[in-house]
Wavefront OBJ file of the C-alpha trace (Angstrom):
o trace
v 31.269 -69.147 47.399
v 29.373 -72.342 46.677
v 31.189 -75.652 46.826
v 30.487 -78.457 44.408
v 31.916 -81.833 43.586
v 34.030 -81.285 40.512
v 33.226 -83.658 37.645
v 35.899 -84.055 35.008
v 34.580 -83.992 31.445
v 36.651 -86.202 29.142
v 37.962 -84.673 25.920
v 35.963 -87.152 23.860
v 32.787 -85.911 25.487
v 32.852 -82.616 23.574
v 32.239 -83.902 20.062
v 28.551 -83.776 19.165
v 25.741 -81.616 20.538
v 22.140 -82.664 20.749
v 21.423 -79.958 18.195
v 23.596 -78.472 15.486
v 25.974 -76.747 17.884
v 28.472 -76.669 15.042
v 26.332 -73.790 13.800
v 26.538 -72.004 17.155
v 29.870 -70.352 16.500
v 31.499 -73.577 15.318
v 31.901 -75.200 18.724
v 30.683 -78.698 19.574
v 29.232 -80.098 22.777
v 29.624 -83.447 24.441
v 28.650 -86.653 22.715
v 25.878 -88.363 24.669
v 27.717 -91.579 25.476
v 25.104 -93.946 26.850
v 26.136 -96.635 29.301
v 24.149 -95.725 32.371
v 21.106 -97.443 33.815
v 17.806 -95.519 33.849
v 17.430 -93.014 36.660
v 15.879 -93.857 39.975
v 12.122 -93.284 40.264
v 12.002 -91.408 43.536
v 10.908 -87.762 43.191
v 11.918 -85.288 45.882
v 11.396 -81.697 46.946
v 14.678 -79.805 46.648
v 15.291 -76.177 47.529
v 11.638 -75.205 47.155
v 10.821 -77.022 43.941
v 9.371 -80.493 43.548
v 10.190 -82.408 40.346
v 7.113 -84.387 39.334
v 6.840 -88.081 38.675
v 6.275 -88.975 35.042
v 2.597 -89.079 34.048
v 2.982 -90.204 30.443
v 6.307 -90.647 28.649
v 7.574 -88.909 25.549
v 6.571 -85.242 25.997
v 9.737 -83.179 26.458
v 7.926 -79.815 26.793
v 4.707 -79.721 28.775
v 4.804 -76.373 30.569
v 3.469 -74.634 27.463
v 1.575 -76.325 24.640
v 2.631 -75.815 21.027
v 0.342 -72.818 20.580
v 1.541 -71.270 23.839
v -1.454 -72.386 25.903
v -0.779 -73.128 29.542
v -0.659 -76.838 30.335
v -3.236 -77.926 32.917
v -2.135 -77.474 36.511
v 1.235 -75.865 35.775
v 2.504 -72.328 36.330
v 2.994 -70.221 33.235
v 6.410 -69.158 32.008
v 7.746 -65.636 32.533
v 5.600 -63.297 30.439
v 6.971 -60.613 28.147
v 5.242 -57.992 30.272
v 7.117 -59.148 33.372
v 10.473 -58.662 31.670
v 10.510 -54.919 32.293
v 12.737 -52.923 29.987
v 14.052 -55.858 27.959
v 14.419 -54.539 24.407
v 14.032 -58.048 22.998
v 11.651 -60.153 25.085
v 11.075 -63.905 24.754
v 7.896 -65.354 26.235
v 6.418 -67.245 27.910
v 9.958 -68.054 29.022
v 11.125 -71.097 30.999
v 14.469 -72.629 31.885
v 14.808 -75.890 29.984
v 18.021 -77.481 31.204
v 19.181 -80.442 29.131
v 18.385 -83.686 30.928
v 21.209 -86.016 31.873
v 18.781 -88.940 32.023
v 18.472 -89.086 28.233
v 21.366 -86.958 26.941
v 24.468 -88.265 28.709
v 25.879 -91.019 30.888
v 25.822 -90.706 34.668
v 29.582 -90.163 34.590
v 29.220 -86.946 32.578
v 27.211 -84.001 33.908
v 25.024 -82.416 31.226
v 26.299 -78.911 30.455
v 23.730 -77.403 28.071
v 20.730 -75.243 28.864
v 17.991 -73.747 26.737
v 15.737 -70.732 27.444
v 12.490 -72.025 25.927
v 9.946 -69.587 24.460
v 7.117 -69.509 21.923
v 7.174 -65.893 20.760
v 9.372 -62.808 20.671
v 8.374 -59.186 21.260
v 10.373 -56.163 20.143
v 9.532 -52.560 19.175
v 5.855 -53.189 19.883
v 5.654 -56.126 17.485
v 4.987 -59.788 18.256
v 7.064 -62.301 16.280
v 7.365 -66.025 15.642
v 9.988 -67.991 13.738
v 10.044 -67.456 9.987
v 9.674 -70.584 7.875
v 12.717 -72.797 7.387
v 14.786 -71.613 10.367
v 17.423 -73.908 11.878
v 19.611 -73.706 14.969
v 22.487 -71.241 14.681
v 23.854 -67.891 15.892
v 21.094 -65.863 14.165
v 17.529 -66.644 13.099
v 14.810 -64.705 11.271
v 11.427 -63.849 12.779
v 8.152 -62.765 11.165
v 5.724 -60.300 12.761
v 2.313 -61.809 13.528
v 0.786 -59.135 15.742
v 1.300 -55.990 17.741
v 2.214 -52.632 16.271
v 2.032 -52.423 12.480
v 4.876 -49.906 12.596
v 7.231 -52.666 13.775
v 9.275 -54.285 10.964
v 7.582 -57.205 9.206
v 10.791 -59.263 9.372
v 13.763 -59.093 11.725
v 16.912 -61.106 12.371
v 17.996 -61.699 15.960
v 21.484 -62.806 16.972
v 22.456 -64.567 20.201
v 26.005 -63.957 21.390
v 28.097 -63.984 24.527
v 31.594 -62.899 25.501
v 31.616 -65.069 28.625
v 34.709 -67.231 28.974
v 32.633 -69.697 31.023
v 30.806 -70.828 27.865
v 31.947 -72.884 24.882
v 28.890 -72.129 22.722
v 25.992 -69.682 22.478
v 23.300 -69.440 19.826
v 19.688 -70.182 18.982
v 18.124 -73.600 19.447
v 15.178 -74.128 17.132
v 13.207 -76.868 18.852
v 10.253 -76.845 16.458
v 8.192 -74.362 14.473
v 6.782 -72.994 17.732
v 9.596 -73.456 20.270
v 12.921 -71.664 20.243
v 15.361 -69.831 22.468
v 18.996 -69.183 23.370
v 21.128 -72.277 23.969
v 24.453 -72.155 25.795
v 27.069 -74.744 26.707
v 28.895 -74.447 30.034
v 32.583 -75.333 29.948
v 32.467 -76.677 33.491
v 29.218 -76.754 35.481
v 31.250 -77.605 38.607
v 32.842 -74.138 38.688
v 30.247 -72.120 36.762
v 28.673 -69.155 38.561
v 26.915 -67.229 35.799
v 27.070 -65.848 32.266
v 25.405 -63.063 30.291
v 23.906 -63.648 26.842
v 23.055 -60.750 24.524
v 20.179 -60.577 22.036
v 20.574 -58.178 19.092
v 17.578 -57.567 16.813
v 18.221 -56.006 13.407
v 16.048 -54.783 10.577
v 16.452 -56.270 7.117
v 18.755 -53.347 6.150
v 21.154 -54.389 8.931
v 20.443 -51.503 11.298
v 19.954 -52.361 14.956
v 16.352 -52.308 16.170
v 16.853 -53.257 19.814
v 19.173 -55.105 22.180
v 18.781 -56.812 25.533
v 20.508 -59.376 27.709
v 19.683 -62.502 29.692
v 21.613 -64.238 32.445
v 22.038 -67.893 33.306
v 23.006 -68.328 36.964
v 24.098 -71.265 39.077
v 21.625 -72.296 41.786
v 22.897 -74.816 44.284
v 19.509 -76.428 44.966
v 19.027 -77.184 41.284
v 22.634 -78.342 40.902
v 22.156 -80.754 43.819
v 18.930 -82.324 42.490
v 18.865 -86.007 43.501
v 18.876 -88.963 41.167
v 15.392 -89.779 39.970
v 14.463 -86.125 39.350
v 14.684 -84.458 35.922
v 17.365 -81.942 36.965
v 19.701 -84.631 38.326
v 23.276 -84.247 37.013
v 22.226 -81.303 34.835
v 23.881 -77.913 34.309
v 22.446 -76.717 37.612
v 21.132 -73.236 36.962
v 18.250 -70.987 35.953
v 17.655 -68.231 33.375
v 16.960 -64.659 34.498
v 15.684 -61.631 32.557
v 15.619 -58.102 34.014
v 16.193 -59.611 37.442
v 13.167 -61.907 37.066
v 13.661 -65.656 37.456
v 12.109 -68.144 35.038
v 10.341 -71.376 36.077
v 12.419 -74.525 35.612
v 10.875 -76.892 33.064
v 11.444 -79.991 35.124
v 9.795 -78.772 38.281
v 6.532 -80.018 36.834
v 5.252 -81.757 33.745
v 5.977 -85.153 32.217
v 9.280 -86.530 30.994
v 10.553 -89.463 28.936
v 10.334 -92.694 30.879
v 14.093 -93.108 31.333
v 14.106 -89.952 33.468
v 11.855 -91.415 36.128
v 11.581 -95.196 35.767
v 13.094 -97.469 38.391
v 16.145 -99.612 37.631
v 15.366 -102.987 35.999
v 14.680 -105.920 38.333
v 17.601 -108.045 39.438
v 18.686 -110.423 36.711
v 17.267 -108.277 33.906
v 19.734 -105.652 32.772
v 18.796 -102.676 30.650
v 19.683 -103.037 26.958
v 22.748 -101.154 25.798
v 23.026 -99.193 22.559
v 26.553 -99.969 21.427
v 26.421 -97.696 18.380
v 24.083 -95.699 16.170
v 25.489 -94.952 12.721
v 24.223 -92.558 10.067
v 25.976 -91.066 7.016
v 27.740 -87.804 7.857
v 26.304 -86.169 4.717
v 22.986 -86.977 3.010
v 21.188 -85.515 0.012
v 17.711 -86.998 0.515
v 15.300 -86.769 3.426
v 15.317 -90.559 3.833
v 18.315 -91.480 5.997
v 19.634 -94.977 6.720
v 20.279 -95.670 10.393
v 22.313 -98.686 11.564
v 21.782 -99.749 15.172
v 23.964 -102.096 17.206
v 22.372 -103.021 20.544
v 22.936 -105.761 23.112
v 20.936 -107.147 26.032
v 21.260 -109.965 28.570
v 18.027 -111.370 27.123
v 17.119 -109.926 23.714
v 16.426 -106.525 22.224
v 12.893 -106.652 20.829
v 11.811 -103.085 20.073
v 13.206 -99.722 19.063
v 12.022 -96.181 18.509
v 13.548 -93.249 16.667
v 12.813 -89.558 16.435
v 14.367 -86.438 14.943
v 16.496 -83.752 16.578
v 13.468 -82.284 18.365
v 13.437 -85.341 20.643
v 9.672 -85.919 20.715
v 8.369 -89.488 20.960
v 5.759 -91.505 22.864
v 4.632 -95.104 23.418
v 3.208 -95.315 19.899
v 6.726 -94.753 18.503
v 7.910 -98.280 19.393
v 8.375 -100.787 16.545
v 10.126 -104.155 16.129
v 13.889 -103.924 16.413
v 15.874 -103.887 13.165
v 19.624 -103.488 12.818
v 19.048 -101.258 9.781
v 16.157 -98.839 9.446
v 15.370 -95.399 8.027
v 14.207 -92.041 9.323
v 12.867 -89.014 7.496
v 14.694 -85.729 8.036
v 12.804 -82.659 9.169
v 12.196 -80.040 6.488
v 14.979 -77.667 5.503
v 18.673 -78.170 4.829
v 21.338 -78.111 7.530
v 22.443 -80.198 10.489
v 19.873 -82.789 11.538
v 19.871 -85.600 14.046
v 18.232 -88.772 15.242
v 17.540 -90.146 18.719
v 17.394 -93.940 19.101
v 16.222 -96.038 22.018
v 15.693 -99.795 22.420
v 13.987 -102.091 24.929
v 13.531 -105.782 25.648
v 10.401 -107.931 25.936
v 9.973 -106.922 29.593
v 9.884 -103.250 28.520
v 13.215 -102.556 30.197
v 14.494 -99.576 28.242
v 17.942 -98.311 27.305
v 18.969 -94.681 27.619
v 18.642 -92.911 24.276
v 21.571 -92.176 21.971
v 21.752 -89.142 19.697
v 23.775 -88.734 16.529
v 23.736 -86.019 13.874
v 24.275 -85.621 10.148
v 24.320 -82.883 7.515
v 21.423 -82.697 5.041
v 22.412 -80.728 1.962
v 21.066 -80.338 -1.615
l 1 2 3 4 5 6 7 8 9 10 11 12 13 14 15 16 17 18 19 20 21 22 23 24 25 26 27 28 29 30 31 32 33 34 35 36 37 38 39 40 41 42 43 44 45 46 47 48 49 50 51 52 53 54 55 56 57 58 59 60 61 62 63 64 65 66 67 68 69 70 71 72 73 74 75 76 77 78 79 80 81 82 83 84 85 86 87 88 89 90 91 92 93 94 95 96 97 98 99 100 101 102 103 104 105 106 107 108 109 110 111 112 113 114 115 116 117 118 119 120 121 122 123 124 125 126 127 128 129 130 131 132 133 134 135 136 137 138 139 140 141 142 143 144 145 146 147 148 149 150 151 152 153 154 155 156 157 158 159 160 161 162 163 164 165 166 167 168 169 170 171 172 173 174 175 176 177 178 179 180 181 182 183 184 185 186 187 188 189 190 191 192 193 194 195 196 197 198 199 200 201 202 203 204 205 206 207 208 209 210 211 212 213 214 215 216 217 218 219 220 221 222 223 224 225 226 227 228 229 230 231 232 233 234 235 236 237 238 239 240 241 242 243 244 245 246 247 248 249 250 251 252 253 254 255 256 257 258 259 260 261 262 263 264 265 266 267 268 269 270 271 272 273 274 275 276 277 278 279 280 281 282 283 284 285 286 287 288 289 290 291 292 293 294 295 296 297 298 299 300 301 302 303 304 305 306 307 308 309 310 311 312 313 314 315 316 317 318 319 320 321 322 323 324 325 326 327 328 329 330 331 332 333 334 335 336 337 338 339 340 341 342 343 344 345 346 347 348 349 350 351 352 353 354 355 356 357
């Protein structure tokens, strides 16, 4: 029986997920309250894996490129062929634990994890996301290769009966990244949970089923501050007994995950609040930002719910600005981050809204 320091999660920390978890069976995840300083810069080797120092900020997913190509110098994700008898296979598959360094304060352990893939294989067919899909319990896929006898379109549902979870469903990261997302009720006591994938034809008949498991691993749970897995959910995804690489063992991460604390006398800016309308009917959304600093907040950057930004995203700070929603109706979101003239950067804050006709 593993022993872990139990971290209490306040009731107010289960309000807003970093994606539309309200669509994942109607259960919300913690709000990413941001009052912590950036993580320490020191990388370390822990339990056989070595989280890498940041090479260039703003690239959340670097193990696999958008088209599924292997990133230079990194191991590939778990292939569909390696998943044995899985009726519904996701590949190349990696464990993408949510990162405490830009999703939550140091006082709250991140409890969400995402099995990141670029394609799905079932019944001899190879599938990608159909157009217009959003995060939720079920999404539609379109066949792009493989056996022509496989259905042209299928719908796949993610579900779980585990009492250790508060949410389970699909996370649609972009047009080329997707996978099951779960929320752990309490990472401090979590040992494992099974998630089922059910693929159905357009007439509603079942085409294939399979299951995946997310398991606690003490070495990942104990990752030190300054590494991407620090204060995260602390586990790894498994399929057919095969482990998946952890997306955080290598690659590049947003600067707040690896930058050193600000020098003495120069505190990191603090995002007091980020406000958006709860319901919008146009893609242009007004964002109001309240930020403080011991010197002065000079710049800001914003991005959508996919969380992708880089150094070119910075612009002069404004208390009121706008963002453009991603295509398609449903729950959307915006990440905001600010910094001062010395480039000392705040943790990011995420808030969501509903975009409807």
